[in-house]
N, C-alpha and C positions, 0 to 999 in steps of 0.2 A: 671556671674561677674554682682554684684549689681551696679546698678546705681544711681546718682541723690541721696545720703543720705541727710536729710535735707529739699529736694526739693518737691513741689507736684508731682502728677503722670504725668501731662503734661510737666510741667517746666523742670523735669529730663531730658526728651527726647529732649526739646529743649537747652539743654546746651551744648553748642560746646565744652567747656572743659571737661566735663564728657565723652561725645563720643569718643573724641581724646583718653583720658586718658582710657579708657578701648580698645579700639584699639591696644594702646602701650604695657597693660597689659598682653593682648592676643596672642600679635605677629602678628596681623593682618597686611599687608602690602596694602591693599584696602579694600575700603568702600564702598558699594552698598546702597545707600539711600532710595530706595523703593519708598515709595508715600507718600505724607502728612509731616507733621513736618518738618524736616532740609534739604527735598528734593529739595527745591528751593531757597535756601540761600547761594549766592555768600560767604557771611563771611565763612560760613561752608568750601566751596570748597579751601578758601585760606589757612584755617586752616589747613587742610588735607596737602595741600602743604609745609607750612612751615615746617611740621613734617615727611616730607617723605611719607604720605601714599597717595596712586593712590585713587583719587575720580572715581568712575564710573558713569561718565555722563558730560554734557558739561562743558566747560571751564568759569570761574567765571565770564569772561568779558561779556562773552555769554549770560549768564546767569542773568546779569546786566541789558543786553539789552532787553532780553525776558519773564524772570521770571517776571519782573513788565511788569502787561499789560499796564499800561499806554505809558511807553516808547517802547513796543511792536509795540502799534499801529504806533508809529514815524517810525519805520523799515519797517513795512509795506509799511505805504506811500512812504518813500524812494523807497522801491523795485518795487513801481506801483502795489501793490495789494489794490483792494476797502476795505475801512473800514467802519464802521457804523458813522453816526454822533456823538459827545461826547464832553464833558467838560474836561479841564485838570485835574490834581489832584487836587481834592477839599481842600481849606485851610481851617480855621476856622471860618472866618466870615460868618453867616449864611447867612445876605442880600446878601454877594456877590455870595454864594451860590445858593439862589434863583434867582438872576439875569442870573447866568450862565443857570441855569435849562430851564428858560422861555427862553432863546434864542435859547436851542437845542430843546425845545418842548415836553409836555407831550403825552403820557407815557414814563415814563424813566425805567430805570434799574441801581440800585446803585451795582457798582462793586467793590470788594477789589483788589487793585494793587498786592499784593502779595498772593499766595496759590491759591487755586481751592476748587473742592467739594460742593460747592455751599455756603461756610461759608462768609458770608458777603455782600450777595446777598440780595437786596429785590427790588421788583416790585413798582415804585411809579407811581401811575396814575393821582395826582394832587396836587397841590402845599398845601392842608392842611395838605397831609402826609408825604411832605418833611422833615422838621426837625426832626420828631420822627424816620421816617427810618433811616434818615442817622446816626443819633446817636445811634440809634440800629443797624445797621451794621456794623459802626466803632467799637463799643464793642466788638461784634463776632470775626472780623476780629484779631483784638488786640490779643485777648484771643486764638487765634487759631494758627495765624501765628507770634504773638510777632510783629506785624505791622498792625496799625488800617487805612493806606491810602487807599482812593479808588478815585473812579470818577462816573460820572454820563453819561448812554450811551442811545441813542435813541433806544425805545424797538418795534421791528417787532412783531406784534402780530399773522402773520400767516407764521410761520417759522419752518424750520427742522434744527436738529442741525447735522452737518456733521463735520468730523474731517479726516485730512490725518496723517499717520503714517509715520514718516522720520525716515533714519537711515544716519550718516554722520562720516566719520573717519580722521584720521588725517591726510590724504593723498590730502583733498580736494573733495573726491569723496562724492554724494549725492544722494539715492535711496529713491523713496516712496514705502511703503508695502501697496498701493492704500488707501479707505476711510473706514470710520464705521458711521452709523447711531447710535446718540446718542439721538434722541427727546423725548422718554420716559423719564420723570424726576419726581420727587416731592420734595418740598421744593429747586429746582433749584439744585438737584444733580439726577446723572444719576441713574438709575435702570434696564433698558433694554439697551443693548448695541448689534448691529447688524454688520455683514460683509458679502460682502459690502453692502452700501446702494440699496435696491432694486427698488428704482423709480428713478434712475440717467440713463439718457441715457448714451451710450460712449462717446458721446462728451462731456458731462458735467463733465462724470468721469475723462477725460482726462484734460479736463481745471481746475478743482479743486484738481487736484494731480500736475498740473503744478505751480500753485498758490501758496501751500505748498512748493514746492521743491524751489520756487522763492525765498520765505522770508527768509530759511534756507542758501541758498548759498549765500545771501546777507553778513551774520553774519560768516560764515564758520564754519557751525554748525559741531558739534561732539557727536557722541553716540546717544542715541534712543530721538526722539521728539515727539510731537502732536501738529500740526497746525487745529486751531479750527476754523469753520465757520458757519454763518448763512445763510440760504437760503431761500431768498425770496419765498413763495411760489405764491404770485400773478404775480412776474416777472422772478422768475428762476433766479435772479442774486445770486452770493456769496459775503458774507462780512466777513472780517478777524473779529475775537473778541480777539484770544489770542493764546500764546504759551504754552505750557507743558512742560518745558525742564526737562524730566523724563520719566519714564515708566508710562502707566497707568493701572487703575483699569482692565480696557477693553480691555489689550493688547490680551487677550486669543482669542478674535475671528479671530484679525487679524491673529495670529499664525496658527489658525485652517484653515483658507482659504487660506494661502501663504505657508504654510510647514515650515515655518522660526521663530526659538526659538529667540525672541527680547531680551529677558534677557543674553543669552548665549552669542549672537551677542554684547551686550552691554557691558561685560566683555572681549571679544575678543578684540573689537575696542580699549577699555582703555590700553589694551595691547599693542596697536601698530599696531595692525593687519587690513588689508585693508577689505573694505566692501564685497568683493569678497571671501575673505578668510574667515570673519566672519558669511557669510551666505553661502556657498556655489555654487553662482550664479556670474557668469563672469562678467554680466551687468546688467542694467536694465531689458532691454527686457527679461532675463531669467523667473523674478518673474512674475508669471501669477494665476489670482484667480482659485479656486478649489473648487466649491459648495457654501455653505452658513452655516454661524456660528450663532449663537445668545446665549447671555449672561445674566441671571438673575442674580440679588443678594438677598443673602438669607437674612436679617437684622432683629434683635430686635427692633420694632418699632410699636407703636401702631397705627392702621388704624383707629380707631375711636377718636383721638386725633390728627389731622395734620401730622399724621405719626412722631411723636416726638420720640426720642430714649426712650428704654425702658431697665429695668437692672432687676438681679435678677439669680436664679439658673435656670437652663435648666434642666427640669423634664425628658425630653424623645426627642429623637432625632433620625430620620432616613434618611441616606443621599438616595440623586436618584441615579438610576442606570439606565443600560441599554445600548446598542450599540451606538455609537457614542455620549456619554457623558461624559466630562469631570467636575474633581471636583479639586477646588482649595480652601482649605480646612484653617480652622483656629482654632477659640475657640468654634466650633459647636461640641458639643458633650453631650452625658448625664452625668449630674452631673457639666458641667462646670458653672462657674459663670463669669456673664457678670458685668461689673461695667458701672459707669455712665460717666468714664473718658475719654474714646476711641470712635472712630467710631461705630456704629451700624453694619457694616458688619461683618457677622459670616463666609459666604463662598461664592463662587461663582460656578453656574452651568452653563456650556457652552455647548451647543448642536450642533454639526455639521451634514449635510444631502446635497444631491446634491443640491437640492432647498430649496429655501425657506419654502415652504409650508409645507415640510417633516420636516425640521429643527425645526418648529415652534409646527409641531405635535408632 
């Protein structure tokens, strides 16, 4: 089905009317949004409902509360979960922005309220950089998500990025599938993800998983979601940063160590099944960790030019193989043409082994 005639390559996939049109023409009764583009857009969820199409994901009101990072902070505070000091959503008055930034204190991180993947994020080390970085980040967020809204957050300089995988059903039940470490990043976007986080003690693991469940229980969360935290390596404290109300690129590592197919569970939950039915696990205690998994992303980027996306034709390609290797492929094949319009991710390579050392090897 052709989509977005007369629209640009990205605008075509951001057009709610076009996605709904194709769903109707194809006879689809449900839409799984994947990640990126409309996956965190509550207006798209509403449009699906108006047209009798099941959206495989959270309710629109939940997405409005959590998909916007600024409002998600307010939910976390209400739920009693620690947050990093930050401004409110930034307005257009640059003098007011300078004042707010000074009150929080440098260094800061500019964050887009909507969307993820590092889009719209900028580190700001001093007031001299503030205006340029804010305007630059807004333009990038607007182009990626159709919304340039953002805020400033205090930067923790020695931190680990840890996130908790959540599943919630329509019957009020919420499970966690433990945590992932996503600390290896470039351009504020993850490139290596691991499960479980090897540096956490059992007490720390229990604490962060409980914090993740607490936020989602506060909004009666449904379907799959990820609650992200920064761990201050100086103090060992966890700080909430955002909720991704969708499946994550790195869901593979959680699937490998828990044995639960997260995407399948999303579909079954959207049909009205309980988490127990969707996962085959009668309660939270039946979900256990098994071994260690590590995912790396194969991307088309220029490592000599700050990892900016590259494009062209792939002349040669050979996949990874071996015991314990899982490949989630996309456009990675000899002869494939990579355009400049979409994400640089080609394929995901996930390795599972009984120990972290063996998974890395």
